[in-house]
N, CA, C and O atoms as a Tinker XYZ file with bonds, in Angstrom:
   496  protein
     1  N      0.854000   -1.170000    0.000000    73     2
     2  CA     0.000000    0.000000    0.000000    64     1     3
     3  C      0.901000    1.234000    0.000000    63     2     4     5
     4  O      1.815000    1.341000    0.817000    81     3
     5  N      0.643000    2.148000   -0.904000    73     3     6
     6  CA     1.390000    3.400000   -0.995000    64     5     7
     7  C      0.571000    4.540000   -0.399000    63     6     8     9
     8  O     -0.601000    4.727000   -0.729000    81     7
     9  N      1.214000    5.295000    0.486000    73     7    10
    10  CA     0.548000    6.409000    1.159000    64     9    11
    11  C      1.438000    7.638000    1.069000    63    10    12    13
    12  O      2.646000    7.560000    1.293000    81    11
    13  N      0.828000    8.778000    0.737000    73    11    14
    14  CA     1.538000   10.060000    0.739000    64    13    15
    15  C      0.874000   10.957000    1.774000    63    14    16    17
    16  O     -0.345000   11.130000    1.784000    81    15
    17  N      1.705000   11.523000    2.642000    73    15    18
    18  CA     1.242000   12.491000    3.636000    64    17    19
    19  C      1.857000   13.837000    3.258000    63    18    20    21
    20  O      3.077000   13.957000    3.148000    81    19
    21  N      1.010000   14.847000    3.060000    73    19    22
    22  CA     1.487000   16.202000    2.780000    64    21    23
    23  C      1.051000   17.063000    3.959000    63    22    24    25
    24  O     -0.116000   17.439000    4.073000    81    23
    25  N      1.994000   17.364000    4.823000    73    23    26
    26  CA     1.716000   18.057000    6.082000    64    25    27
    27  C      2.944000   18.886000    6.460000    63    26    28    29
    28  O      4.032000   18.341000    6.643000    81    27
    29  N      2.765000   20.207000    6.577000    73    27    30
    30  CA     3.912000   21.068000    6.873000    64    29    31
    31  C      4.288000   21.088000    8.346000    63    30    32    33
    32  O      5.389000   21.522000    8.686000    81    31
    33  N      3.409000   20.633000    9.228000    73    31    34
    34  CA     3.770000   20.500000   10.635000    64    33    35
    35  C      4.535000   19.183000   10.768000    63    34    36    37
    36  O      3.945000   18.113000   10.922000    81    35
    37  N      5.848000   19.292000   10.706000    73    35    38
    38  CA     6.719000   18.115000   10.619000    64    37    39
    39  C      6.430000   17.087000   11.726000    63    38    40    41
    40  O      6.367000   15.886000   11.461000    81    39
    41  N      6.255000   17.564000   12.965000    73    39    42
    42  CA     6.009000   16.626000   14.067000    64    41    43
    43  C      4.725000   15.826000   13.849000    63    42    44    45
    44  O      4.694000   14.617000   14.079000    81    43
    45  N      3.671000   16.504000   13.407000    73    43    46
    46  CA     2.417000   15.810000   13.136000    64    45    47
    47  C      2.597000   14.819000   11.989000    63    46    48    49
    48  O      2.111000   13.690000   12.064000    81    47
    49  N      3.279000   15.224000   10.947000    73    47    50
    50  CA     3.536000   14.323000    9.824000    64    49    51
    51  C      4.293000   13.075000   10.248000    63    50    52    53
    52  O      3.963000   11.965000    9.828000    81    51
    53  N      5.306000   13.261000   11.078000    73    51    54
    54  CA     6.086000   12.121000   11.567000    64    53    55
    55  C      5.235000   11.210000   12.457000    63    54    56    57
    56  O      5.323000    9.986000   12.365000    81    55
    57  N      4.416000   11.814000   13.313000    73    55    58
    58  CA     3.514000   11.015000   14.148000    64    57    59
    59  C      2.560000   10.191000   13.295000    63    58    60    61
    60  O      2.331000    9.011000   13.562000    81    59
    61  N      2.004000   10.826000   12.261000    73    59    62
    62  CA     1.087000   10.104000   11.366000    64    61    63
    63  C      1.797000    8.960000   10.663000    63    62    64    65
    64  O      1.291000    7.838000   10.613000    81    63
    65  N      2.975000    9.253000   10.118000    73    63    66
    66  CA     3.726000    8.206000    9.409000    64    65    67
    67  C      4.043000    7.042000   10.346000    63    66    68    69
    68  O      3.845000    5.883000    9.980000    81    67
    69  N      4.528000    7.337000   11.541000    73    67    70
    70  CA     4.861000    6.273000   12.489000    64    69    71
    71  C      3.625000    5.482000   12.901000    63    70    72    73
    72  O      3.675000    4.257000   13.016000    81    71
    73  N      2.520000    6.181000   13.123000    73    71    74
    74  CA     1.272000    5.508000   13.480000    64    73    75
    75  C      0.830000    4.564000   12.357000    63    74    76    77
    76  O      0.493000    3.406000   12.604000    81    75
    77  N      0.837000    5.074000   11.122000    73    75    78
    78  CA     0.403000    4.252000    9.987000    64    77    79
    79  C      1.327000    3.065000    9.773000    63    78    80    81
    80  O      0.870000    1.966000    9.459000    81    79
    81  N      2.629000    3.284000    9.943000    73    79    82
    82  CA     3.567000    2.165000    9.789000    64    81    83
    83  C      3.265000    1.073000   10.800000    63    82    84    85
    84  O      3.263000   -0.108000   10.453000    81    83
    85  N      3.010000    1.451000   12.046000    73    83    86
    86  CA     2.692000    0.456000   13.082000    64    85    87
    87  C      1.367000   -0.248000   12.782000    63    86    88    89
    88  O      1.249000   -1.459000   12.968000    81    87
    89  N      0.377000    0.509000   12.321000    73    87    90
    90  CA    -0.943000   -0.069000   12.063000    64    89    91
    91  C     -0.950000   -0.981000   10.845000    63    90    92    93
    92  O     -1.592000   -2.031000   10.854000    81    91
    93  N     -0.242000   -0.585000    9.805000    73    91    94
    94  CA    -0.351000   -1.287000    8.531000    64    93    95
    95  C      0.691000   -2.372000    8.320000    63    94    96    97
    96  O      0.413000   -3.367000    7.652000    81    95
    97  N      1.865000   -2.204000    8.866000    73    95    98
    98  CA     2.929000   -3.167000    8.592000    64    97    99
    99  C      2.629000   -4.554000    9.124000    63    98   100   101
   100  O      3.170000   -5.546000    8.636000    81    99
   101  N      1.772000   -4.619000   10.118000    73    99   102
   102  CA     1.411000   -5.945000   10.616000    64   101   103
   103  C      0.548000   -6.693000    9.598000    63   102   104   105
   104  O      0.540000   -7.924000    9.576000    81   103
   105  N     -0.177000   -5.954000    8.759000    73   103   106
   106  CA    -1.091000   -6.593000    7.810000    64   105   107
   107  C     -0.573000   -6.560000    6.364000    63   106   108   109
   108  O     -0.695000   -7.543000    5.633000    81   107
   109  N     -0.002000   -5.431000    5.966000    73   107   110
   110  CA     0.309000   -5.211000    4.557000    64   109   111
   111  C      1.666000   -4.524000    4.442000    63   110   112   113
   112  O      2.053000   -3.745000    5.313000    81   111
   113  N      2.377000   -4.815000    3.372000    73   111   114
   114  CA     3.613000   -4.079000    3.110000    64   113   115
   115  C      3.204000   -2.666000    2.673000    63   114   116   117
   116  O      2.404000   -2.497000    1.752000    81   115
   117  N      3.765000   -1.658000    3.348000    73   115   118
   118  CA     3.369000   -0.290000    3.017000    64   117   119
   119  C      4.589000    0.584000    2.752000    63   118   120   121
   120  O      5.672000    0.363000    3.294000    81   119
   121  N      4.376000    1.574000    1.908000    73   119   122
   122  CA     5.379000    2.563000    1.555000    64   121   123
   123  C      4.754000    3.916000    1.877000    63   122   124   125
   124  O      3.825000    4.350000    1.196000    81   123
   125  N      5.261000    4.584000    2.917000    73   123   126
   126  CA     4.659000    5.834000    3.370000    64   125   127
   127  C      5.658000    6.960000    3.195000    63   126   128   129
   128  O      6.745000    6.942000    3.774000    81   127
   129  N      5.275000    7.944000    2.387000    73   127   130
   130  CA     6.133000    9.099000    2.106000    64   129   131
   131  C      5.540000   10.326000    2.777000    63   130   132   133
   132  O      4.324000   10.515000    2.789000    81   131
   133  N      6.417000   11.164000    3.337000    73   131   134
   134  CA     5.996000   12.382000    4.010000    64   133   135
   135  C      6.645000   13.585000    3.338000    63   134   136   137
   136  O      7.852000   13.600000    3.098000    81   135
   137  N      5.825000   14.601000    3.035000    73   135   138
   138  CA     6.317000   15.833000    2.418000    64   137   139
   139  C      5.770000   17.030000    3.179000    63   138   140   141
   140  O      4.650000   17.000000    3.688000    81   139
   141  N      6.579000   18.088000    3.248000    73   139   142
   142  CA     6.159000   19.296000    3.960000    64   141   143
   143  C      5.747000   20.405000    3.011000    63   142   144   145
   144  O      5.374000   21.491000    3.455000    81   143
   145  N      5.807000   20.148000    1.710000    73   143   146
   146  CA     5.350000   21.156000    0.749000    64   145   147
   147  C      4.421000   20.508000   -0.269000    63   146   148   149
   148  O      4.532000   19.320000   -0.573000    81   147
   149  N      3.518000   21.305000   -0.778000    73   147   150
   150  CA     2.544000   20.843000   -1.766000    64   149   151
   151  C      3.225000   20.394000   -3.046000    63   150   152   153
   152  O      2.892000   19.341000   -3.590000    81   151
   153  N      4.178000   21.182000   -3.534000    73   151   154
   154  CA     4.821000   20.862000   -4.817000    64   153   155
   155  C      5.562000   19.528000   -4.763000    63   154   156   157
   156  O      5.474000   18.739000   -5.704000    81   155
   157  N      6.289000   19.265000   -3.678000    73   155   158
   158  CA     6.999000   17.991000   -3.553000    64   157   159
   159  C      6.015000   16.835000   -3.434000    63   158   160   161
   160  O      6.218000   15.774000   -4.024000    81   159
   161  N      4.954000   17.046000   -2.673000    73   159   162
   162  CA     3.946000   16.003000   -2.515000    64   161   163
   163  C      3.252000   15.667000   -3.819000    63   162   164   165
   164  O      3.024000   14.497000   -4.127000    81   163
   165  N      2.912000   16.702000   -4.592000    73   163   166
   166  CA     2.242000   16.487000   -5.890000    64   165   167
   167  C      3.171000   15.726000   -6.841000    63   166   168   169
   168  O      2.730000   14.821000   -7.550000    81   167
   169  N      4.451000   16.093000   -6.855000    73   167   170
   170  CA     5.417000   15.373000   -7.709000    64   169   171
   171  C      5.453000   13.895000   -7.339000    63   170   172   173
   172  O      5.474000   13.032000   -8.217000    81   171
   173  N      5.460000   13.604000   -6.048000    73   171   174
   174  CA     5.487000   12.212000   -5.598000    64   173   175
   175  C      4.201000   11.481000   -5.973000    63   174   176   177
   176  O      4.238000   10.321000   -6.384000    81   175
   177  N      3.069000   12.158000   -5.833000    73   175   178
   178  CA     1.783000   11.533000   -6.172000    64   177   179
   179  C      1.767000   11.115000   -7.641000    63   178   180   181
   180  O      1.282000   10.036000   -7.981000    81   179
   181  N      2.294000   11.966000   -8.496000    73   179   182
   182  CA     2.329000   11.629000   -9.933000    64   181   183
   183  C      3.155000   10.377000  -10.191000    63   182   184   185
   184  O      2.810000    9.568000  -11.053000    81   183
   185  N      4.242000   10.215000   -9.449000    73   183   186
   186  CA     5.143000    9.072000   -9.665000    64   185   187
   187  C      4.697000    7.812000   -8.928000    63   186   188   189
   188  O      4.737000    6.711000   -9.478000    81   187
   189  N      4.273000    7.987000   -7.681000    73   187   190
   190  CA     3.996000    6.846000   -6.812000    64   189   191
   191  C      2.613000    6.234000   -7.034000    63   190   192   193
   192  O      2.410000    5.041000   -6.808000    81   191
   193  N      1.671000    7.057000   -7.476000    73   191   194
   194  CA     0.287000    6.599000   -7.641000    64   193   195
   195  C     -0.224000    5.960000   -6.357000    63   194   196   197
   196  O     -0.541000    4.771000   -6.333000    81   195
   197  N     -0.303000    6.752000   -5.287000    73   195   198
   198  CA    -0.630000    6.180000   -3.976000    64   197   199
   199  C     -2.071000    5.699000   -3.860000    63   198   200   201
   200  O     -2.958000    6.107000   -4.610000    81   199
   201  N     -2.261000    4.823000   -2.896000    73   199   202
   202  CA    -3.598000    4.332000   -2.562000    64   201   203
   203  C     -4.323000    5.340000   -1.675000    63   202   204   205
   204  O     -5.542000    5.493000   -1.759000    81   203
   205  N     -3.555000    6.028000   -0.820000    73   203   206
   206  CA    -4.094000    7.009000    0.113000    64   205   207
   207  C     -3.252000    8.276000    0.062000    63   206   208   209
   208  O     -2.029000    8.215000   -0.067000    81   207
   209  N     -3.919000    9.431000    0.165000    73   207   210
   210  CA    -3.245000   10.724000    0.266000    64   209   211
   211  C     -3.851000   11.455000    1.456000    63   210   212   213
   212  O     -5.061000   11.674000    1.512000    81   211
   213  N     -3.008000   11.827000    2.398000    73   211   214
   214  CA    -3.416000   12.661000    3.528000    64   213   215
   215  C     -2.920000   14.060000    3.223000    63   214   216   217
   216  O     -1.712000   14.294000    3.169000    81   215
   217  N     -3.845000   14.998000    3.021000    73   215   218
   218  CA    -3.528000   16.310000    2.483000    64   217   219
   219  C     -3.934000   17.421000    3.442000    63   218   220   221
   220  O     -5.115000   17.612000    3.730000    81   219
   221  N     -2.934000   18.150000    3.930000    73   219   222
   222  CA    -3.194000   19.323000    4.761000    64   221   223
   223  C     -3.669000   20.448000    3.856000    63   222   224   225
   224  O     -3.424000   20.421000    2.650000    81   223
   225  N     -4.342000   21.431000    4.425000    73   223   226
   226  CA    -4.799000   22.558000    3.619000    64   225   227
   227  C     -3.776000   23.684000    3.564000    63   226   228   229
   228  O     -3.371000   24.103000    2.480000    81   227
   229  N     -3.360000   24.171000    4.718000    73   227   230
   230  CA    -2.448000   25.319000    4.752000    64   229   231
   231  C     -1.004000   24.864000    4.656000    63   230   232   233
   232  O     -0.400000   24.427000    5.635000    81   231
   233  N     -0.470000   24.976000    3.457000    73   231   234
   234  CA     0.912000   24.578000    3.211000    64   233   235
   235  C      1.715000   25.801000    2.770000    63   234   236   237
   236  O      1.135000   26.772000    2.284000    81   235
   237  N      3.027000   25.771000    2.930000    73   235   238
   238  CA     3.827000   26.961000    2.623000    64   237   239
   239  C      3.738000   27.414000    1.165000    63   238   240   241
   240  O      3.954000   28.588000    0.867000    81   239
   241  N      3.423000   26.497000    0.265000    73   239   242
   242  CA     3.403000   26.856000   -1.156000    64   241   243
   243  C      2.021000   26.717000   -1.788000    63   242   244   245
   244  O      1.910000   26.620000   -3.010000    81   243
   245  N      0.969000   26.705000   -0.974000    73   243   246
   246  CA    -0.373000   26.672000   -1.545000    64   245   247
   247  C     -1.383000   26.030000   -0.606000    63   246   248   249
   248  O     -1.060000   25.614000    0.506000    81   247
   249  N     -2.611000   25.967000   -1.094000    73   247   250
   250  CA    -3.724000   25.375000   -0.343000    64   249   251
   251  C     -4.013000   23.984000   -0.888000    63   250   252   253
   252  O     -4.235000   23.802000   -2.085000    81   251
   253  N     -4.006000   23.019000    0.002000    73   251   254
   254  CA    -4.271000   21.646000   -0.403000    64   253   255
   255  C     -5.628000   21.475000   -1.057000    63   254   256   257
   256  O     -5.775000   20.700000   -2.002000    81   255
   257  N     -6.621000   22.198000   -0.554000    73   255   258
   258  CA    -7.979000   22.061000   -1.081000    64   257   259
   259  C     -8.042000   22.411000   -2.569000    63   258   260   261
   260  O     -8.878000   21.877000   -3.299000    81   259
   261  N     -7.163000   23.302000   -3.015000    73   259   262
   262  CA    -7.145000   23.702000   -4.424000    64   261   263
   263  C     -6.531000   22.649000   -5.332000    63   262   264   265
   264  O     -6.599000   22.781000   -6.554000    81   263
   265  N     -5.937000   21.616000   -4.768000    73   263   266
   266  CA    -5.292000   20.571000   -5.571000    64   265   267
   267  C     -6.084000   19.275000   -5.648000    63   266   268   269
   268  O     -5.714000   18.369000   -6.394000    81   267
   269  N     -7.164000   19.178000   -4.891000    73   267   270
   270  CA    -7.921000   17.916000   -4.857000    64   269   271
   271  C     -8.387000   17.516000   -6.258000    63   270   272   273
   272  O     -8.177000   16.378000   -6.679000    81   271
   273  N     -9.012000   18.436000   -6.973000    73   271   274
   274  CA    -9.514000   18.106000   -8.315000    64   273   275
   275  C     -8.371000   17.736000   -9.256000    63   274   276   277
   276  O     -8.506000   16.816000  -10.062000    81   275
   277  N     -7.252000   18.445000   -9.160000    73   275   278
   278  CA    -6.097000   18.117000  -10.008000    64   277   279
   279  C     -5.600000   16.704000   -9.720000    63   278   280   281
   280  O     -5.308000   15.938000  -10.639000    81   279
   281  N     -5.508000   16.371000   -8.446000    73   279   282
   282  CA    -5.040000   15.035000   -8.070000    64   281   283
   283  C     -5.997000   13.981000   -8.615000    63   282   284   285
   284  O     -5.559000   12.968000   -9.160000    81   283
   285  N     -7.286000   14.210000   -8.475000    73   283   286
   286  CA    -8.282000   13.250000   -8.967000    64   285   287
   287  C     -8.215000   13.091000  -10.482000    63   286   288   289
   288  O     -8.577000   12.041000  -11.014000    81   287
   289  N     -7.750000   14.138000  -11.183000    73   287   290
   290  CA    -7.728000   14.099000  -12.645000    64   289   291
   291  C     -6.400000   13.660000  -13.237000    63   290   292   293
   292  O     -6.285000   13.574000  -14.460000    81   291
   293  N     -5.385000   13.378000  -12.412000    73   291   294
   294  CA    -4.108000   12.910000  -12.960000    64   293   295
   295  C     -4.348000   11.668000  -13.802000    63   294   296   297
   296  O     -5.088000   10.771000  -13.399000    81   295
   297  N     -3.724000   11.617000  -14.968000    73   295   298
   298  CA    -3.855000   10.437000  -15.829000    64   297   299
   299  C     -3.334000    9.188000  -15.130000    63   298   300   301
   300  O     -3.825000    8.083000  -15.359000    81   299
   301  N     -2.324000    9.380000  -14.267000    73   299   302
   302  CA    -1.719000    8.238000  -13.589000    64   301   303
   303  C     -2.480000    7.844000  -12.334000    63   302   304   305
   304  O     -2.123000    6.871000  -11.670000    81   303
   305  N     -3.522000    8.589000  -12.004000    73   303   306
   306  CA    -4.262000    8.330000  -10.771000    64   305   307
   307  C     -5.061000    7.034000  -10.881000    63   306   308   309
   308  O     -5.750000    6.791000  -11.871000    81   307
   309  N     -4.955000    6.221000   -9.856000    73   307   310
   310  CA    -5.774000    5.023000   -9.788000    64   309   311
   311  C     -7.169000    5.446000   -9.350000    63   310   312   313
   312  O     -7.312000    6.351000   -8.528000    81   311
   313  N     -8.172000    4.815000   -9.876000    73   311   314
   314  CA    -9.544000    5.205000   -9.541000    64   313   315
   315  C     -9.859000    4.976000   -8.064000    63   314   316   317
   316  O    -10.796000    5.569000   -7.528000    81   315
   317  N     -9.085000    4.125000   -7.412000    73   315   318
   318  CA    -9.378000    3.852000   -6.010000    64   317   319
   319  C     -8.510000    4.659000   -5.043000    63   318   320   321
   320  O     -8.509000    4.372000   -3.846000    81   319
   321  N     -7.776000    5.654000   -5.527000    73   319   322
   322  CA    -7.002000    6.512000   -4.634000    64   321   323
   323  C     -7.950000    7.286000   -3.742000    63   322   324   325
   324  O     -8.909000    7.900000   -4.211000    81   323
   325  N     -7.670000    7.250000   -2.450000    73   323   326
   326  CA    -8.518000    7.963000   -1.488000    64   325   327
   327  C     -7.775000    9.203000   -0.998000    63   326   328   329
   328  O     -6.605000    9.136000   -0.620000    81   327
   329  N     -8.473000   10.329000   -1.011000    73   327   330
   330  CA    -7.898000   11.590000   -0.535000    64   329   331
   331  C     -8.554000   11.948000    0.792000    63   330   332   333
   332  O     -9.777000   12.026000    0.904000    81   331
   333  N     -7.703000   12.163000    1.794000    73   331   334
   334  CA    -8.156000   12.565000    3.118000    64   333   335
   335  C     -7.691000   13.998000    3.330000    63   334   336   337
   336  O     -6.496000   14.252000    3.483000    81   335
   337  N     -8.634000   14.935000    3.339000    73   335   338
   338  CA    -8.322000   16.345000    3.602000    64   337   339
   339  C     -8.221000   16.529000    5.108000    63   338   340   341
   340  O     -9.056000   16.026000    5.860000    81   339
   341  N     -7.186000   17.257000    5.547000    73   339   342
   342  CA    -6.994000   17.504000    6.981000    64   341   343
   343  C     -6.924000   19.008000    7.207000    63   342   344   345
   344  O     -6.142000   19.707000    6.563000    81   343
   345  N     -7.754000   19.500000    8.133000    73   343   346
   346  CA    -7.740000   20.932000    8.408000    64   345   347
   347  C     -8.429000   21.237000    9.724000    63   346   348   349
   348  O     -9.349000   20.533000   10.142000    81   347
   349  N     -7.967000   22.304000   10.371000    73   347   350
   350  CA    -8.648000   22.806000   11.563000    64   349   351
   351  C     -9.840000   23.668000   11.157000    63   350   352   353
   352  O    -10.688000   23.992000   11.988000    81   351
   353  N     -9.900000   24.034000    9.891000    73   351   354
   354  CA   -10.984000   24.878000    9.378000    64   353   355
   355  C    -12.128000   23.981000    8.920000    63   354   356   357
   356  O    -12.201000   23.597000    7.753000    81   355
   357  N    -13.011000   23.654000    9.844000    73   355   358
   358  CA   -14.092000   22.720000    9.538000    64   357   359
   359  C    -15.064000   23.266000    8.498000    63   358   360   361
   360  O    -15.834000   22.503000    7.914000    81   359
   361  N    -15.041000   24.576000    8.257000    73   359   362
   362  CA   -15.911000   25.139000    7.221000    64   361   363
   363  C    -15.468000   24.716000    5.820000    63   362   364   365
   364  O    -16.187000   24.968000    4.853000    81   363
   365  N    -14.309000   24.083000    5.691000    73   363   366
   366  CA   -13.835000   23.591000    4.395000    64   365   367
   367  C    -14.363000   22.200000    4.055000    63   366   368   369
   368  O    -14.183000   21.720000    2.936000    81   367
   369  N    -15.010000   21.559000    5.015000    73   367   370
   370  CA   -15.453000   20.174000    4.851000    64   369   371
   371  C    -16.282000   19.974000    3.573000    63   370   372   373
   372  O    -15.947000   19.127000    2.745000    81   371
   373  N    -17.353000   20.743000    3.414000    73   371   374
   374  CA   -18.239000   20.562000    2.256000    64   373   375
   375  C    -17.516000   20.857000    0.946000    63   374   376   377
   376  O    -17.691000   20.137000   -0.038000    81   375
   377  N    -16.707000   21.908000    0.930000    73   375   378
   378  CA   -15.951000   22.235000   -0.287000    64   377   379
   379  C    -14.983000   21.108000   -0.639000    63   378   380   381
   380  O    -14.833000   20.758000   -1.810000    81   379
   381  N    -14.335000   20.546000    0.363000    73   379   382
   382  CA   -13.404000   19.436000    0.124000    64   381   383
   383  C    -14.129000   18.253000   -0.512000    63   382   384   385
   384  O    -13.624000   17.645000   -1.456000    81   383
   385  N    -15.318000   17.929000    0.007000    73   383   386
   386  CA   -16.082000   16.824000   -0.568000    64   385   387
   387  C    -16.546000   17.141000   -1.991000    63   386   388   389
   388  O    -16.512000   16.270000   -2.860000    81   387
   389  N    -16.978000   18.379000   -2.233000    73   387   390
   390  CA   -17.397000   18.767000   -3.586000    64   389   391
   391  C    -16.244000   18.630000   -4.583000    63   390   392   393
   392  O    -16.452000   18.271000   -5.742000    81   391
   393  N    -15.048000   18.914000   -4.125000    73   391   394
   394  CA   -13.885000   18.853000   -5.019000    64   393   395
   395  C    -13.357000   17.434000   -5.197000    63   394   396   397
   396  O    -12.498000   17.191000   -6.045000    81   395
   397  N    -13.867000   16.495000   -4.401000    73   395   398
   398  CA   -13.494000   15.098000   -4.608000    64   397   399
   399  C    -12.805000   14.405000   -3.454000    63   398   400   401
   400  O    -12.398000   13.252000   -3.593000    81   399
   401  N    -12.657000   15.074000   -2.305000    73   399   402
   402  CA   -12.065000   14.394000   -1.149000    64   401   403
   403  C    -12.976000   13.247000   -0.723000    63   402   404   405
   404  O    -14.201000   13.344000   -0.799000    81   403
   405  N    -12.364000   12.180000   -0.280000    73   403   406
   406  CA   -13.128000   11.021000    0.176000    64   405   407
   407  C    -13.444000   11.106000    1.668000    63   406   408   409
   408  O    -14.470000   10.606000    2.128000    81   407
   409  N    -12.553000   11.739000    2.406000    73   407   410
   410  CA   -12.712000   11.871000    3.849000    64   409   411
   411  C    -12.202000   13.245000    4.274000    63   410   412   413
   412  O    -11.440000   13.891000    3.556000    81   411
   413  N    -12.635000   13.673000    5.450000    73   411   414
   414  CA   -12.172000   14.939000    6.026000    64   413   415
   415  C    -11.856000   14.680000    7.492000    63   414   416   417
   416  O    -12.699000   14.181000    8.237000    81   415
   417  N    -10.638000   15.021000    7.902000    73   415   418
   418  CA   -10.243000   14.883000    9.300000    64   417   419
   419  C    -10.065000   16.260000    9.909000    63   418   420   421
   420  O     -9.344000   17.104000    9.377000    81   419
   421  N    -10.733000   16.473000   11.035000    73   419   422
   422  CA   -10.559000   17.723000   11.768000    64   421   423
   423  C     -9.245000   17.686000   12.524000    63   422   424   425
   424  O     -8.844000   16.656000   13.065000    81   423
   425  N     -8.584000   18.838000   12.548000    73   423   426
   426  CA    -7.394000   18.972000   13.392000    64   425   427
   427  C     -7.825000   19.571000   14.711000    63   426   428   429
   428  O     -8.705000   20.432000   14.722000    81   427
   429  N     -7.254000   19.160000   15.807000    73   427   430
   430  CA    -6.156000   18.200000   15.896000    64   429   431
   431  C     -6.618000   16.792000   15.507000    63   430   432   433
   432  O     -7.744000   16.380000   15.789000    81   431
   433  N     -5.714000   16.084000   14.857000    73   431   434
   434  CA    -6.011000   14.762000   14.308000    64   433   435
   435  C     -6.188000   13.748000   15.431000    63   434   436   437
   436  O     -5.401000   13.699000   16.377000    81   435
   437  N     -7.224000   12.952000   15.306000    73   435   438
   438  CA    -7.440000   11.819000   16.206000    64   437   439
   439  C     -6.965000   10.566000   15.472000    63   438   440   441
   440  O     -7.475000   10.232000   14.403000    81   439
   441  N     -5.991000    9.883000   16.054000    73   439   442
   442  CA    -5.475000    8.687000   15.397000    64   441   443
   443  C     -6.480000    7.547000   15.418000    63   442   444   445
   444  O     -6.390000    6.625000   14.607000    81   443
   445  N     -7.432000    7.603000   16.334000    73   443   446
   446  CA    -8.534000    6.638000   16.317000    64   445   447
   447  C     -9.344000    6.844000   15.035000    63   446   448   449
   448  O     -9.748000    5.874000   14.393000    81   447
   449  N     -9.581000    8.110000   14.660000    73   447   450
   450  CA   -10.311000    8.390000   13.417000    64   449   451
   451  C     -9.526000    7.913000   12.204000    63   450   452   453
   452  O    -10.109000    7.381000   11.259000    81   451
   453  N     -8.205000    8.098000   12.220000    73   451   454
   454  CA    -7.363000    7.635000   11.106000    64   453   455
   455  C     -7.496000    6.119000   10.982000    63   454   456   457
   456  O     -7.672000    5.602000    9.879000    81   455
   457  N     -7.415000    5.422000   12.078000    73   455   458
   458  CA    -7.560000    3.969000   12.066000    64   457   459
   459  C     -8.941000    3.569000   11.547000    63   458   460   461
   460  O     -9.066000    2.608000   10.788000    81   459
   461  N     -9.978000    4.307000   11.955000    73   459   462
   462  CA   -11.338000    4.019000   11.497000    64   461   463
   463  C    -11.483000    4.186000    9.984000    63   462   464   465
   464  O    -12.265000    3.471000    9.358000    81   463
   465  N    -10.735000    5.124000    9.391000    73   463   466
   466  CA   -10.788000    5.300000    7.930000    64   465   467
   467  C    -10.394000    4.011000    7.224000    63   466   468   469
   468  O    -11.058000    3.581000    6.281000    81   467
   469  N     -9.318000    3.405000    7.683000    73   467   470
   470  CA    -8.842000    2.173000    7.052000    64   469   471
   471  C     -9.795000    1.019000    7.319000    63   470   472   473
   472  O     -9.997000    0.169000    6.452000    81   471
   473  N    -10.378000    0.982000    8.502000    73   471   474
   474  CA   -11.346000   -0.056000    8.822000    64   473   475
   475  C    -12.584000    0.044000    7.924000    63   474   476   477
   476  O    -13.034000   -0.949000    7.353000    81   475
   477  N    -13.127000    1.272000    7.811000    73   475   478
   478  CA   -14.316000    1.496000    6.967000    64   477   479
   479  C    -13.998000    1.178000    5.513000    63   478   480   481
   480  O    -14.803000    0.562000    4.815000    81   479
   481  N    -12.838000    1.596000    5.068000    73   479   482
   482  CA   -12.464000    1.402000    3.665000    64   481   483
   483  C    -12.322000   -0.082000    3.326000    63   482   484   485
   484  O    -12.673000   -0.499000    2.222000    81   483
   485  N    -11.813000   -0.875000    4.256000    73   483   486
   486  CA   -11.635000   -2.303000    3.967000    64   485   487
   487  C    -12.969000   -3.046000    3.985000    63   486   488   489
   488  O    -13.080000   -4.141000    3.435000    81   487
   489  N    -13.974000   -2.455000    4.613000    73   487   490
   490  CA   -15.294000   -3.096000    4.666000    64   489   491
   491  C    -16.145000   -2.764000    3.448000    63   490   492   493
   492  O    -17.142000   -3.436000    3.184000    81   491
   493  N    -15.755000   -1.719000    2.696000    73   491   494
   494  CA   -16.585000   -1.359000    1.534000    64   493   495
   495  C    -16.058000   -1.917000    0.249000    63   494   496
   496  O    -16.650000   -1.698000   -0.808000    81   495
């Protein structure tokens, strides 16, 4: 399973990556990449074709919400790629879904909610 995390709060990104590695490595071989800028994350998404993308909104080089539609439209995008928008600005929830996000996580992030995303996804 390939996962890309785009989060400029380095500590949070590292916590997420470590949490996902612990949760997923017991079941599946996973490749988890962490980026602190939108441009680097987008470049990786084009190459890696991840199964999951965890996308922060406020990044140093742009707004994650403005890239959701672009990510969904990449020619290399797998139809089952799931985009998880992460933001403390809960008023972005509906816009994120309209643009194609599959899930929305409120900040501060609850790792129980992150785990539930994978549980729900494996049941559908």
